[in-house]
C-alpha positions as CSV (number, residue, x, y, z in Angstrom):
1,M,5.2,-9.0,0.8
2,R,3.3,-11.9,-1.0
3,T,4.7,-11.7,-4.6
4,V,7.7,-9.7,-6.2
5,S,8.2,-9.8,-10.3
6,G,11.0,-7.4,-11.9
7,Q,12.2,-3.9,-10.5
8,A,10.8,-3.5,-7.1
9,Y,11.9,-1.7,-4.4
10,V,11.4,-0.5,-1.0
11,L,12.4,2.7,0.1
12,R,13.0,3.1,4.0
13,G,14.3,6.4,5.0
14,E,18.0,6.7,3.0
15,L,17.8,2.9,2.2
16,R,17.2,1.4,-1.0
17,L,16.1,-2.2,-0.5
18,K,15.4,-4.9,-3.1
19,A,11.8,-6.2,-2.5
20,D,11.7,-9.6,-1.5
21,I,9.0,-12.1,0.0
22,S,10.9,-12.1,3.2
23,L,10.9,-8.5,3.6
24,Q,8.4,-7.0,6.6
25,L,6.9,-3.6,5.5
26,K,7.0,-0.8,8.3
27,E,5.2,2.3,8.7
28,G,7.2,4.8,6.5
29,D,8.1,2.4,3.8
30,V,7.5,4.0,0.3
31,M,7.0,1.2,-2.3
32,T,8.4,1.3,-6.1
33,T,8.2,-0.5,-9.0
34,G,10.1,0.1,-12.2
35,S,9.2,-1.1,-15.8
36,P,8.7,-4.2,-15.8
37,G,7.9,-4.6,-12.1
38,S,5.2,-5.4,-9.8
39,M,4.5,-6.1,-6.2
40,G,2.2,-7.8,-3.8
41,V,1.4,-7.3,-0.5
42,I,-0.8,-8.5,2.1
43,L,-1.0,-6.3,5.4
44,R,-1.4,-8.2,9.1
45,D,-5.4,-7.3,8.8
46,D,-5.3,-8.8,5.3
47,T,-5.8,-6.1,3.6
48,V,-4.4,-6.6,-0.4
49,L,-2.3,-3.9,-2.1
50,S,-1.0,-4.8,-5.9
51,L,1.3,-2.2,-7.6
52,G,1.7,-2.6,-11.2
53,P,4.6,-1.3,-13.4
54,D,6.1,2.0,-12.5
55,S,4.4,2.6,-9.5
56,R,5.2,4.4,-6.4
57,L,3.1,4.1,-3.0
58,E,3.7,5.4,0.4
59,L,2.9,3.6,3.6
60,N,2.1,6.3,5.7
61,Q,0.5,5.0,8.6
62,F,-0.6,1.1,9.5
63,T,-1.9,0.4,13.2
64,F,-3.5,-2.6,13.9
65,V,-3.9,-3.5,17.4
66,P,-7.7,-4.6,17.3
67,A,-7.8,-5.7,21.4
68,K,-7.1,-2.2,22.3
69,G,-9.3,-0.8,19.1
70,E,-6.2,1.0,17.6
71,M,-6.8,0.5,14.0
72,S,-5.8,3.1,10.7
73,L,-4.5,2.5,7.4
74,F,-3.0,5.6,5.5
75,T,-1.4,5.6,2.1
76,R,-0.6,8.1,-0.4
77,M,-0.3,6.6,-4.4
78,L,1.9,9.2,-6.4
79,K,2.1,7.0,-9.7
80,G,1.3,4.0,-11.4
81,T,-1.4,1.6,-10.6
82,A,-2.6,-0.3,-7.8
83,T,-5.6,-2.7,-6.4
84,Y,-6.8,-2.6,-3.2
85,L,-8.7,-5.0,-1.4
86,S,-9.9,-4.5,2.2
87,G,-8.8,-6.1,5.2
88,T,-10.1,-6.0,8.6
89,I,-9.3,-2.3,9.2
90,G,-11.9,-1.7,6.2
91,K,-14.4,-4.0,7.2
92,L,-14.7,-3.1,11.1
93,A,-13.5,0.8,10.7
94,P,-13.8,1.9,7.5
95,E,-13.3,5.8,8.3
96,K,-9.8,4.4,9.5
97,V,-8.5,3.9,6.2
98,K,-7.8,6.7,3.4
99,M,-5.5,6.8,0.4
100,E,-4.5,9.6,-1.0
101,T,-3.6,10.6,-4.7
102,P,-2.1,14.1,-5.8
103,Q,-5.8,14.9,-7.3
104,T,-7.9,13.5,-4.7
105,T,-8.7,11.4,-1.0
106,I,-10.3,8.2,-1.1
107,G,-12.2,7.4,1.8
108,I,-12.7,3.1,2.0
109,R,-15.8,2.1,2.9
110,G,-15.1,-2.0,3.0
111,T,-14.5,-2.7,-0.8
112,R,-12.0,-3.4,-3.6
113,F,-10.9,-0.9,-6.3
114,L,-8.3,-0.1,-9.0
115,I,-6.5,3.1,-8.7
116,R,-4.2,4.7,-11.5
117,V,-2.5,7.7,-11.3
118,S,-0.7,9.6,-13.8
119,P,1.9,11.8,-13.8
120,P,1.1,15.7,-14.1
């Protein structure tokens, strides 16, 4: 975690952890924010994810072992707003980065974007 404000949590299995800048994210974690709430995350490959209020983002897969050529990032945005800024994986292996939403899948090609997912 890089920044945390307001209501921000990480769901890890059955645990609901208060988001804190000392908390290390793990594959399978779900980041959630309330209203008000936001959080900013920098992953080990320097990918930047920022979540706005009332958001939910799953970190389904994150592998970053460049010495072995193992790199992948797969997230699922379920609701709210998020910004994304490519890190090393998005620059070296953009085909290995994917963000899903309830309506579509976004392939990353070394870029930045803002996404908003409204409840159905």
